[in-house]
ZARO-834527 format. One line per 5 residues: number of its first residue (from 1); their letters; for each residue z, y, x of N, C-alpha, C. Coordinates in steps of 0.05 Angstrom, whole numbers, plus 32768, in hexadecimal, padded with zeros to 4 digits. Layout:
BEGIN
NUM = a = Z:Y:X:Z:Y:X:Z:Y:X; ...
END
This chain:
BEGIN
1 = mtaae = 8000:7FE8:8012:8001:8000:8001:7FFF:8019:8011; 7FF3:802D:8008:7FF3:8046:8015:800C:8055:8011; 8012:806C:8021:802A:807B:801D:802A:8087:8001; 8014:8090:7FF6:8013:809C:7FDD:8019:8087:7FC6; 800D:806F:7FCA:8013:8059:7FB6:8031:8051:7FB6
6 = ifdah = 803D:8050:7FCD:805A:8049:7FCF:806A:805E:7FC2; 8063:8078:7FC8:8072:808F:7FBB:806F:808E:7F9C; 8057:808A:7F93:8052:808A:7F76:8062:8074:7F69; 8065:805D:7F77:8074:8047:7F6A:8092:804D:7F67; 809B:8061:7F76:80B9:8067:7F75:80BE:8082:7F6A
11 = qrkln = 80A9:8090:7F64:80AC:80AC:7F5B:80BE:80B1:7F43; 80B9:809F:7F2F:80C9:80A1:7F17:80E7:809E:7F1B; 80F0:808C:7F2D:810C:808A:7F34:8116:80A1:7F43; 8105:80AC:7F55:810D:80C4:7F63:8111:80DB:7F52; 8100:80DF:7F3D:8103:80F5:7F2A:811D:80F1:7F1B
16 = avayr = 8122:80D9:7F14:813B:80D2:7F02:8154:80D9:7F13; 8155:80CF:7F2D:816C:80D6:7F3D:8170:80F5:7F41; 815A:8103:7F48:815B:811E:7F4D:8165:812F:7F34; 815A:8126:7F1D:8161:8136:7F05:817E:812F:7EFD; 8187:8118:7F01:81A4:8112:7EF9:81B9:8120:7F0D
21 = vlgrv = 81B0:8123:7F26:81C0:8131:7F3A:81C1:814F:7F34; 81A9:815B:7F2D:81A6:8176:7F2B:81AA:8183:7F0F; 81A0:8174:7EFB:81A2:817F:7EDF:818E:8193:7EDA; 817A:8197:7EEC:8164:81AA:7EE9:8149:819C:7EEF; 8135:81A1:7EDC:811E:8193:7EDF:810C:819E:7EF6
26 = gdaed = 810B:81B9:7EF9:80FB:81C5:7F0E:8106:81BD:7F28; 8121:81BF:7F2D:812E:81B8:7F46:8128:819B:7F4C; 8129:8189:7F39:8124:816D:7F3E:8108:8168:7F46; 80F5:8176:7F39:80D9:8174:7F42:80D4:817E:7F5E; 80E2:8194:7F65:80E0:819E:7F81:80E9:818A:7F95
31 = vvqdt = 8102:817E:7F8F:810D:816B:7FA1:80FA:8153:7FA6; 80EF:814A:7F90:80DD:8133:7F92:80C4:813A:7FA2; 80BA:8153:7F9E:80A3:815C:7FAD:80AA:815E:7FCB; 80C0:8168:7FD2:80CB:8169:7FED:80CC:814E:7FF9; 80D7:813A:7FE9:80D8:811F:7FF2:80BC:8113:7FF9
36 = wlrws = 80A9:811A:7FE9:808E:8110:7FEF:8084:811D:8009; 8088:8137:800D:807F:8144:8026:808A:8135:803D; 80A3:812E:803C:80B0:8120:8054:80A4:8104:8056; 80A1:80F6:803F:8096:80DA:803F:8079:80DA:804A; 806A:80F0:8044:804E:80F0:804C:804A:80F1:8068
41 = tvdpa = 805F:80F8:8079:805D:80FB:8096:8066:80E1:80A3; 806E:80CC:8093:807A:80B3:809F:8065:809D:809C; 8064:808C:80B0:8055:8074:80AE:8064:805D:809E; 805A:8058:8086:8069:8044:8076:806F:802A:8083; 805E:8023:8096:8061:8009:80A4:807C:8008:80B5
46 = tvedp = 8086:8021:80BB:809E:8022:80CB:80B8:8023:80B9; 80B5:8023:80A0:80CB:8025:808E:80D0:8009:8081; 80E7:7FFF:8087:80EE:7FE4:807C:80F1:7FE5:805D; 80FF:7FF9:8053:8104:7FFA:8036:80FD:8015:802B; 80E4:8017:8022:80DB:8034:8018:80ED:803F:8003
51 = eaylv = 80F5:802E:7FF0:8104:8038:7FDB:811F:8045:7FE6; 812D:8038:7FF6:8144:8042:8003:8140:805E:8012; 812A:805D:801E:8122:8075:802F:811F:808C:801B; 810F:8087:8006:8107:809E:7FF4:811F:80A6:7FE4; 8130:8094:7FDC:8148:809D:7FCC:815C:80AB:7FDD
56 = rvttr = 815D:80A2:7FF8:816F:80B1:800A:8166:80CE:800D; 814B:80D1:8012:8141:80EE:8016:8145:80FD:7FFC; 813F:80F3:7FE6:8142:8101:7FCC:8160:8109:7FC8; 8171:80F6:7FCD:818D:80F9:7FC7:819A:8110:7FD9; 8191:8111:7FF3:819D:8125:8004:8190:8141:7FFF
61 = laidr = 8177:8141:7FF7:816B:815A:7FF1:8177:8165:7FD7; 817C:8153:7FC3:8188:815B:7FAA:81A4:8165:7FAE; 81B4:8159:7FC0:81CF:8163:7FC5:81CE:817F:7FD0; 81BC:8183:7FE3:81B9:819D:7FEF:81B1:81B2:7FDB; 819F:81AB:7FCB:8195:81BD:7FB7:81AD:81C4:7FA2
66 = lrsaq = 81BC:81AF:7F9A:81D1:81B4:7F87:81E6:81C5:7F92; 81EB:81C4:7FAB:8200:81D6:7FB7:81F6:81F3:7FB3; 81DE:81F8:7FBA:81D3:8213:7FB6:81D3:821C:7F9A; 81CB:8209:7F87:81C9:8210:7F6A:81E5:8217:7F60; 81FA:8208:7F68:8214:820D:7F5F:8220:8228:7F66
71 = arreh = 8218:8232:7F7F:821E:824D:7F86:8210:8262:7F77; 81F6:825E:7F6F:81E8:8271:7F5F:81F4:8270:7F41; 81FF:825B:7F38:8206:8258:7F1D:821E:8268:7F18; 822D:8270:7F2B:8244:8281:7F27:823D:829B:7F1A; 8225:82A4:7F1C:821B:82BD:7F11:820A:82B8:7EF7
76 = yvgpw = 820A:82A0:7EED:81FA:829A:7ED5:8205:82A8:7EBD; 81F2:82B1:7EAC:81FC:82C1:7E93:8201:82AD:7E7D; 8219:82AC:7E74:8221:8299:7E5D:8224:827E:7E65; 8229:826C:7E52:822B:824E:7E58:8214:8243:7E65; 8219:8231:7E78:8203:8223:7E85:8201:8207:7E7A
81 = lpepl = 81E9:81FE:7E73:81E2:81E4:7E6B:81CD:81D6:7E7C; 81CD:81BC:7E7F:81B7:81AF:7E8D:819C:81B4:7E7E; 8186:81B2:7E8E:816D:81B6:7E83:8166:819D:7E72; 815C:81A2:7E58:8155:8189:7E4A:813B:817F:7E53; 8137:8164:7E50:8121:8156:7E5A:8116:8142:7E46
86 = lttpd = 80FC:8141:7E42:80F1:812E:7E30:80F4:8113:7E3C; 80FD:80FF:7E2D:80FF:80E4:7E37:80F0:80D2:7E23; 80EA:80B8:7E2F:80DC:80A6:7E1E:80EF:8096:7E0D; 80E4:808A:7DF7:80F6:807B:7DE4:8105:8064:7DF2; 80FA:8059:7E07:8109:8041:7E14:8122:804B:7E22
91 = vadrv = 8123:8064:7E29:813C:806F:7E34:8151:806E:7E1E; 814B:8079:7E07:815E:807A:7DF1:8167:805F:7DE9; 8156:804A:7DEB:815E:802F:7DE2:8172:8022:7DF7; 8174:802D:7E0F:8187:8022:7E21:819D:8034:7E25; 81B3:802D:7E18:81CB:803E:7E15:81D7:804B:7E2E
96 = alads = 81DA:803A:7E43:81E6:8043:7E5C:81D2:8057:7E6A; 81B8:8051:7E68:81A6:8062:7E75:81A4:807D:7E66; 81A5:807D:7E4C:81A4:8093:7E3B:81BC:80A6:7E41; 81D3:8098:7E42:81ED:80A9:7E48:81EB:80B7:7E62; 81DF:80AA:7E76:81DF:80B5:7E91:81CE:80CF:7E92
101 = vstam = 81BC:80D3:7E81:81AB:80E9:7E80:81AF:80FC:7E69; 81C4:80F6:7E58:81CA:8108:7E42:81D6:8124:7E4C; 81D0:8139:7E3C:81D8:8152:7E47:81F8:8155:7E46; 8205:8144:7E36:8222:8145:7E37:822E:8139:7E51; 8220:8121:7E5A:8228:8116:7E74:8221:8128:7E8C
106 = llvle = 8209:8134:7E8B:8201:8144:7EA1:8212:815C:7EA1; 821E:8165:7E8C:8232:817C:7E8B:824C:8175:7E99; 8254:815C:7E92:826E:8151:7E9F:8269:8150:7EBE; 8251:8147:7EC7:824C:8143:7EE2:824C:815E:7EF1; 8248:8174:7EE2:8249:818E:7EF0:8264:8195:7EFD
111 = slspl = 8279:8188:7EF2:8293:818C:7EFE:8299:817C:7F16; 8285:816B:7F20:8288:815C:7F38:827D:816C:7F4F; 8286:8164:7F68:8279:8170:7F7F:825F:8165:7F82; 824B:8172:7F90:8230:8166:7F94:8232:814A:7F9E; 8243:8143:7FB2:8244:8127:7FBD:824D:8114:7FA8
116 = eravf = 8263:811C:7F9A:826F:810B:7F86:825A:8105:7F70; 824B:8119:7F69:8238:8115:7F53:8221:8104:7F5C; 8217:8106:7F74:8203:80F5:7F7E:820D:80D8:7F7F; 8225:80D3:7F8A:822E:80BA:7F8B:8233:80AD:7F70; 823E:80BC:7F5D:8240:80B2:7F42:8226:80AA:7F36
121 = vlrea = 8211:80BB:7F38:81F7:80B5:7F2D:81EB:809C:7F39; 81EC:809A:7F54:81E0:8083:7F61:81ED:806A:7F59; 8208:806B:7F56:8218:8053:7F51:8216:804C:7F32; 821B:805F:7F20:821F:8059:7F04:8204:8059:7EF4; 81F1:8069:7EFC:81D9:806B:7EED:81C4:8057:7EF9
126 = fgysh = 81C4:8053:7F13:81B0:8042:7F20:81BA:8028:7F2E; 81D4:8026:7F2D:81DF:800C:7F36:81DE:8005:7F54; 81DB:801A:7F64:81DA:8014:7F81:81F5:800D:7F8C; 81F6:7FFB:7F9F:8210:7FF3:7FAA:821C:800A:7FBB; 8235:8007:7FC0:8242:801C:7FD1:8236:801B:7FED
131 = aeiag = 822F:8006:7FF7:8223:8005:8010:8208:8014:8012; 81F8:800F:7FFC:81DE:801E:7FFB:81E2:803A:7FF8; 81F4:8042:7FE7:81F9:805F:7FE4:8205:806C:7FFD; 8213:805D:800D:821E:8068:8025:8207:8070:8039; 81F1:805F:8039:81DA:8066:8048:81CB:807D:803D
136 = fvgrs = 81CA:8081:8022:81BC:8097:8015:81C9:80B2:801D; 81E4:80B1:801B:81F2:80CC:801E:81FE:80D1:803A; 81FA:80BE:804D:8205:80C0:8067:8222:80C1:8069; 8230:80AF:805A:824C:80AC:805C:8253:808F:8060; 826D:8089:8067:8274:806C:806A:8278:8060:804F
141 = evsvr = 8276:8046:804E:8278:8038:8035:8293:803D:8029; 82A9:803C:8039:82C5:8041:8030:82C6:805D:8023; 82BB:8071:802F:82BA:808D:8025:82AC:808E:8009; 8294:807F:8009:8285:8080:7FF0:8294:8071:7FD8; 82A2:805C:7FDF:82B2:804F:7FCA:82C8:8062:7FBF
146 = qtaar = 82D5:8070:7FD0:82E8:8084:7FC9:82DC:809A:7FB9; 82C7:80A3:7FC0:82B8:80B9:7FB1:82B0:80AF:7F96; 82A5:8097:7F95:829B:808B:7F7B:82B2:8088:7F67; 82CA:807E:7F72:82E1:807A:7F62:82EC:8095:7F57; 82EC:80A9:7F69:82F6:80C4:7F60:82E3:80D0:7F4B
151 = arahv = 82C8:80CE:7F4F:82B5:80D9:7F3D:82B7:80CC:7F22; 82BA:80B1:7F23:82BB:80A2:7F0A:82D4:80A9:7EFA; 82EB:80AB:7F06:8304:80B3:7EF9:8302:80CE:7EEE; 82F4:80E2:7EFB:82F2:80FB:7EF1:82DF:80FB:7ED8; 82C8:80ED:7ED8:82B8:80EB:7EC2:82C6:80DF:7EAB
156 = eehrv = 82D4:80C9:7EAF:82E1:80BC:7E98:82F6:80CE:7E8B; 8303:80DF:7E9C:8316:80F0:7E91:830A:8106:7E80; 82F4:8111:7E87:82E8:8128:7E7A:82D3:8123:7E66; 82C7:810C:7E66:82B1:8106:7E53:82BB:8100:7E36; 82AA:8105:7E23:82B0:8100:7E08:829D:80E7:7DFF
161 = rydtd = 82A9:80D3:7DF3:8299:80BD:7DEA:8289:80C3:7DD2; 8271:80CC:7DD6:8261:80D3:7DBE:8253:80BA:7DB2; 824B:80BD:7D9A:823D:80A7:7D8B:8223:80A1:7D9A; 821C:8087:7D9E:8205:8080:7DAB:81EF:8072:7D98; 81F8:806C:7D80:81E4:805F:7D6D:81CE:8073:7D68
166 = latrt = 81B6:8069:7D70:819D:807B:7D6E:8197:8081:7D52; 819A:806F:7D3F:8193:8073:7D23:81A5:8088:7D16; 81BE:8086:7D1B:81D1:809A:7D12:81CC:80B5:7D1D; 81C7:80B7:7D38:81C2:80D2:7D43:81A9:80DE:7D39; 8193:80CE:7D34:817C:80D7:7D27:817F:80E2:7D0C
171 = avter = 818E:80D3:7CFC:8191:80DB:7CE0:81A1:80F3:7CDD; 81B7:80F7:7CEE:81C7:810F:7CED:81B7:8128:7CF8; 81A7:8123:7D0D:8197:8138:7D17:8183:8141:7D02; 8178:8130:7CF2:8163:8138:7CDE:8172:8147:7CC6; 818B:813D:7CBF:819B:814B:7CAB:81A2:8169:7CB6
176 = flaac = 81A9:816A:7CCE:81B0:8184:7CDB:819A:8197:7CD9; 8181:818D:7CE2:816A:819D:7CE2:8162:81A6:7CC5; 8164:8195:7CB2:815D:819B:7C96:8170:81B2:7C8D; 818A:81AF:7C94:819D:81C3:7C89:8199:81DF:7C96; 8194:81DE:7CB0:818D:81F8:7CBE:8174:8205:7CB3
181 = aggdl = 815E:81F5:7CB2:8144:81FF:7CA8:8148:820A:7C8A; 8158:81FD:7C7B:815A:8206:7C5F:8170:8219:7C5A; 817E:8220:7C70:8194:8236:7C6C:81AA:8229:7C5C; 81AF:8210:7C5A:81C2:8203:7C4A:81DE:8200:7C59; 81F0:8214:7C55:8209:8213:7C64:821A:81FB:7C5D
186 = relia = 821C:81F5:7C43:822B:81DE:7C3A:8222:81C4:7C48; 8206:81BF:7C49:81FE:81A6:7C52:8202:81A8:7C72; 81FF:81BD:7C7E:8203:81BF:7C9B:8221:81BA:7CA2; 8233:81C5:7C93:824F:81C0:7C99:8256:81A1:7C95; 8247:8193:7C84:824D:8179:7C7D:8247:8166:7C95
191 = vlapg = 8236:816E:7CA8:822F:815E:7CBE:823E:8165:7CD8; 824F:817C:7CD5:825D:8186:7CEE:827A:817C:7CED; 8284:8175:7D04:82A1:816E:7D07:82B1:8187:7D04; 82CC:8184:7CFD:82DD:819C:7CFA:82DE:81AC:7D14; 82E0:819F:7D2C:82E3:81AE:7D45:82CA:81B1:7D54
196 = velvs = 82B3:81B1:7D46:8299:81B4:7D52:8296:81CC:7D64; 8286:81CB:7D7A:8282:81E0:7D8B:8265:81E5:7D8F; 825C:81FD:7D94:8241:8205:7D98:823E:8211:7DB2; 8230:8203:7DC7:822C:820E:7DE1:820F:8216:7DE3; 820B:822F:7DE8:81EF:823A:7DE9:81EA:8245:7E06
201 = dgggl = 81D2:823F:7E0F:81C9:8248:7E28:81AF:8258:7E27; 81B1:8271:7E29:819A:8283:7E29:8196:828F:7E46; 81A9:828C:7E56:81A7:8296:7E71:81A1:82B3:7E75; 81A8:82C3:7E5F:81A3:82DF:7E60:8186:82E5:7E5C; 8174:82D0:7E56:8159:82D4:7E55:814F:82D0:7E37
206 = apapr = 8160:82C7:7E25:8158:82C2:7E09:8172:82C5:7DF9; 816F:82CC:7DDE:8186:82CF:7DCE:8197:82B6:7DCE; 81B2:82B9:7DD3:81C4:82A2:7DD1:81E0:82AD:7DD3; 81F3:82A2:7DC4:820F:82AB:7DC8:8217:82A6:7DE5; 8225:82B9:7DF2:822E:82B5:7E0D:8248:82A9:7E0F
211 = kvieg = 8255:82A0:7DFA:826E:8291:7DFA:826A:827A:7DE7; 827B:8265:7DEE:827B:824C:7DDD:8285:8255:7DC2; 8279:824B:7DAD:8283:8250:7D90:8291:8236:7D86; 82A7:8239:7D7B:82B7:8221:7D73:82BF:8225:7D55; 82C0:820E:7D47:82C9:820F:7D2B:82B3:820C:7D18
216 = ldlva = 82B9:81FD:7D02:82A6:81F6:7CEE:8296:820D:7CE3; 82A5:8223:7CD9:8298:8238:7CCA:8288:8248:7CDF; 8295:8250:7CF4:8288:8262:7D08:826F:8256:7D12; 826F:823C:7D1A:8257:822E:7D24:8242:822D:7D11; 8249:8224:7CFA:8235:8223:7CE1:8227:823D:7CDD
221 = rallt = 8236:8253:7CDC:8229:826C:7CD5:8218:8275:7CED; 8221:826F:7D07:8211:8277:7D1D:81F7:8269:7D1D; 81F7:8250:7D16:81DF:823F:7D16:81CC:824B:7D01; 81D6:8250:7CEA:81C3:825A:7CD4:81B8:8276:7CDD; 81C8:8285:7CE8:81BE:82A1:7CF3:81A7:829C:7D07
226 = fagrl = 81AD:8289:7D1A:8198:8284:7D2D:817E:827B:7D22; 8182:8266:7D0F:816A:825B:7D01:815A:8270:7CF3; 8168:8286:7CE9:8158:829A:7CDB:814A:82AD:7CEE; 814E:82A9:7D07:8142:82BC:7D1B:812D:82AD:7D2C; 8124:8296:7D24:8111:8286:7D32:80F7:8295:7D2F
231 = pdaps = 80E4:8293:7D43:80CA:829F:7D44:80B9:8297:7D2B; 80A6:82A9:7D24:8096:82A3:7D0D:8085:828A:7D11; 8084:827A:7CFB:8073:8261:7CFC:807A:824F:7D14; 8093:8248:7D16:809B:8236:7D2C:8092:821A:7D26; 808F:820A:7D39:808A:81ED:7D36:80A5:81E0:7D40
236 = irleq = 80B1:81D1:7D2B:80CB:81C4:7D32:80C9:81A7:7D30; 80D0:819A:7D47:80CA:817C:7D47:80E5:816F:7D53; 80E8:8157:7D49:80FC:8146:7D56:80F0:8137:7D6D; 80FB:8139:7D85:80F2:812E:7D9D:8107:811D:7DAA; 8100:810B:7DBB:8111:80FB:7DCD:8118:810D:7DE6
241 = vnggp = 8131:8116:7DE6:8139:8128:7DFB:8153:811D:7E09; 8153:8119:7E22:816B:810F:7E31:8176:80F7:7E24; 8164:80E5:7E1C:816D:80CA:7E12:8175:80C9:7DF5; 816E:80DD:7DE4:8175:80DD:7DC9:8165:80F1:7DBA; 816A:80F3:7D9F:815B:8106:7D8D:8163:8120:7D92
246 = aivvy = 8152:8134:7D91:8157:8150:7D93:8144:8160:7D83; 814A:8179:7D7C:8139:818B:7D6D:812D:819E:7D81; 8113:81A0:7D82:8105:81B2:7D95:80F3:81C4:7D84; 80F7:81DE:7D87:80E7:81F2:7D79:80D1:81FE:7D8D; 80B8:81FB:7D84:80A2:8206:7D94:8097:821D:7D87
251 = sagvp = 808E:8231:7D98:8081:8249:7D8E:8067:824D:7D9E; 8051:824B:7D90:8035:824C:7D9C:8033:8235:7DB1; 803E:821D:7DAC:803E:8206:7DBD:8050:8205:7DD2; 8061:821A:7DD7:8074:821D:7DEC:8091:8219:7DE1; 80A1:8207:7DEE:80BD:8203:7DE5:80CC:821D:7DE7
256 = stavv = 80DA:8224:7DD1:80EB:823C:7DD3:810A:8235:7DCF; 8110:821E:7DC1:812A:8217:7DBC:812D:81F7:7DBB; 8143:81EE:7DC6:814A:81D2:7DC4:8167:81CF:7DBA; 816A:81BD:7DA9:8185:81B8:7D9D:818C:819C:7DA0; 81A1:8194:7DAE:81AB:8179:7DB2:81C5:8177:7DA3
261 = lhlvd = 81CA:8163:7D93:81E3:815E:7D86:81F1:8147:7D92; 820C:8149:7D95:821C:8135:7D9F:8230:812D:7D88; 8231:8114:7D80:823F:810B:7D69:8258:80FA:7D6F; 826C:80FF:7D60:8284:80EB:7D61:828A:80E3:7D45; 8289:80C9:7D3F:828F:80BD:7D26:827B:80C7:7D0F
266 = glvhs = 8262:80CC:7D1A:824C:80D4:7D06:824D:80F2:7CFF; 825D:8101:7D0C:825E:811F:7D07:8256:812D:7D22; 824B:8145:7D1F:8243:8155:7D35:825D:8160:7D43; 8263:8158:7D5C:8279:8161:7D6B:8272:8177:7D7D; 825A:8177:7D87:8252:818B:7D9B:8235:8190:7D99
271 = ihlmt = 822D:81AA:7D9B:8210:81B2:7D99:8207:81C0:7DB2; 81F3:81B6:7DBF:81E7:81C4:7DD7:81CD:81D1:7DCE; 81CD:81EB:7DD0:81B5:81FC:7DC7:81AA:820A:7DDF; 8192:8202:7DE6:8184:820E:7DFD:816E:8222:7DF5; 8170:823B:7DFE:815A:824D:7DF7:814F:825B:7E12
276 = npekl = 815C:8255:7E29:8153:8261:7E41:8135:8256:7E49; 8122:8268:7E47:8106:825F:7E4B:8101:8250:7E66; 8111:8258:7E7A:810D:824D:7E94:8117:8230:7E96; 8127:8227:7E82:8133:820D:7E81:8128:81FA:7E6C; 8110:8202:7E60:8104:81F3:7E4A:80EB:81E6:7E53
281 = kglta = 80E3:81E9:7E6D:80C9:81DF:7E77:80C8:81C1:7E76; 80DF:81B4:7E76:80E0:8196:7E75:80D9:818A:7E5A; 80D5:819C:7E46:80CE:8194:7E2C:80B1:8198:7E24; 80A2:81A0:7E39:8084:81A2:7E35:8079:8186:7E39; 806E:817C:7E23:8062:815F:7E26:804A:815E:7E39
END
């Protein structure tokens, strides 16, 4: 196989690793492109395990970029959410894989250090051994085991166990969309949990509340107000986003809003609403 053929065979996994470590579509694409530039200078015949080589380069580049991104994020306007990403139905059908790419999980991973996040992703989402990960990140196996245990404990402490049943999530998302589109406050409240929260990310570039909104009535009214301000003749579709159903609003073929619902016991517990145009590019089919 040529260098290009080998890279193509692993590119999907490299994209998946980079996106889970970074939570940004553009940054992940840049990292994978940089990995290709490095790989293109190597003679494949001299590389015993191409996958390990490519994952190692991708991981280290992603860690470096994440450190820079976290420094920039201190000046971000309003709440920060991971970039939504179109996913295929097979991802949604595999619960563990869907969970690893959900916006809720990616948001929890934001509280880890770049190294902890990379180790967690490689271990929990892709099943690499501690010894393999040690080679990827340039640490001892003992150190990686400790880092993995620390990251896993942190994630377990801070994550919420959201509903994973795809049929339930889809049905509730459809009811939520119908209520918002019809301006039906009572029906909207019926699908929201009492302690529901609305997290909106406009990045200072699009209309969005700059603080998290909490509580049944406040969230419902904020959603209906937002729905009433959508662009003229929008195209609204249910898409597979980050491993599950989501509402995507398109204006003139360009995504302008994405809404991802997270359910507990069949009710909407958390709403992630993305309007930042720079973070919607991953929703372009």
